[in-house]
N, C-alpha and C positions, 0 to 999 in steps of 0.2 A: 096175559094179564087178566085177573079176575075183576069182577065188578067193584069190589071195595078199593082195590088199588087204582083202578081207573077214576073212580069218584074222588079218591084222595089226590090224585094227580091233577085232576081238573080243578079242585079246590085250591091246591097249592099254586097252580098257574093263575087262577083267578085272584088269589091273594097277592101274588107278585105284581099283577097288572094294576090292582087297586093301589098297592103301595107305591108303584112307580107313578101312577097318576096323581096320587095325593102328594107325593114329593114334588112333582113338577108344579102342581098348583101352589104348594107352599113356597117354593122358590120364586114363582111368578108374583105372588102376593107380597112376599118379603121384598123383592126388588121394587115393586110399585110403592111400597110404604117407605122405603129408604131412599127413593129418588128425590133429589133436591131440585126444586124448581127455581132456576136462577134468572128467569125472565125479567123480574123487576129490579134485580141487583144493580144493573147499569144506570137505571133511572135514578135510583136512590143515591148511588155514589155521585152521580153528576149533580144532583140537587145539593148534596153536602158540599161538594167542591165549589159550586156557585155561591152558596152562602159564605164559605170561608173567604173566597175572593172578594165578595161584596163587603165583608167586614174589614178586610185588609185595605180595600180601596177607600172606605169611609175613614178609617184611621189615618191613612196617608193624606187624604184631603184635609182633614182637620189639622194635621201637622203642617202641611203646606200653607194652609190658610193662616195659621198662627205665625208662621215664619214671614209671610207677606205682610200681615198686619203689623208685626214688630218693625219690619223694614220700612214700611210706610210711615209709621210714627217717627222713627229715627230720621228719615229723609226730610219730613216736614219740619222737625225740630232744627235740623241743620240749615234748611233753607230760611227759616225764620231768624235764626241766629246770624246768618250771613247778611240778611237784609231783604228778605223777600216779601 
C-alpha cells in the first residue's frame, strides 16, 4: 500500500466513525425530543374525575333536596287538611 492509499483508507475509516457517531447522537437526541413525559397525567386525570363527581354529587343533592321539599309541603298540607 502506498502513502496515498493509506491516507485515503484512514480518511474513509475516520469518515465512517464520524458518521456512525453523528448517527448515534442524532438517534439519541431524537429519542429524547420525542419522549413523552407522562408523570403528571395521572394527577390531571384524577382532578378531572373528582370535579365531574363533585358536579354530579351537587346535582343529585339539589334533586334530592327538591324532592324532599316537595314531599314536606305535601305532607304538611295533608296534615292540615286532616286536622292537625
